[in-house]
C-alpha angles and dihedrals in degrees: 000000000000119000133179106250107183144006132222116197096186138012142127094305095145098047137061100242099092113109102164128117111261131227127193091267090062089068086075093057095046095047087049089053091053090051092048091054088060096040089244099122110119095030116130092225111016118204106240092198091055089048091050092050093052100041113121101220098176131039091251107088092223092059100081141120139056122232121231123204127186109208129191119268109292138169087237117092126243115269146143137257143166118269135184122204113199112305093340119118112261118271135196113254132196116218115204115188120205099324132132139182120000093352090057093046093049093048092047093050091045093054090046087058090055090050093051090053093047100042095045091041092232124178126219124216114259093255094047116098113214095220092052091045089054091048088054090047091052094048093049091046093052096037112024117207096252091052092051093047092051091048091049093052092047094047093048092047093050100036092246134136112261088226088072088069101034104053097157094079133062115242094259093047090048091051090056091043091058088058094045093056091045104245097112139020113251134180134177120214133190115201086343093306113124110235103164136022134182138163140064095304139019124247111224111237093236089062094060108035096091090048092047091053090050092048092051089056099041103028092233134028141178127200147127092016092305131108125199129199130192107231121227095232098069140005092231097048120096134177115214122199131196124183116245 
């Protein structure tokens, strides 16, 4: 089971002088650094492309920016690579294939996370999976923690769904995000085995198994103060959320 073990609220997220070993919580600091470079920190819905364009990715001020290309629909996945245009120094470039809306934004933010790791030569802790770290980076880039907390408080006060106020994330990503920012307890199971937890408190596995079975049959279920979501990365993987 993977748990978040520490948080960093600041740090050299926009420069190349960080040589620590990163946990999932560090994705928050580095996405915040990218937003600060573009002056987008504090925005309710930051523009990840604007942030990518403004990011200073080397210590020299002139070495900044990440290219973004939208490519026609293709069986190949989105990704990133290095490109050189004429005599210009090479730049990292994000390739997005046939996606729109929130799917496009998530994929763009995810690939931006890979670029941050590669360009700054960052190392992940042994139990940190790079794909999951980049998912965390993308979610925190599109929906910063303060934005999510404000939306949670407003939704709870008015009896609304928090998704009405955080439109940048898909429901499953938002469910995980609520746990990451500490306003709800979230776990992800695979065939009823807990593989990821986040939030202010843990949900014992015996509390969620009946709900997980129901969610696997129906795709989504509500009940007993819990909410389950089928995740897009596997038919047997479910995120379960409980309000704090």
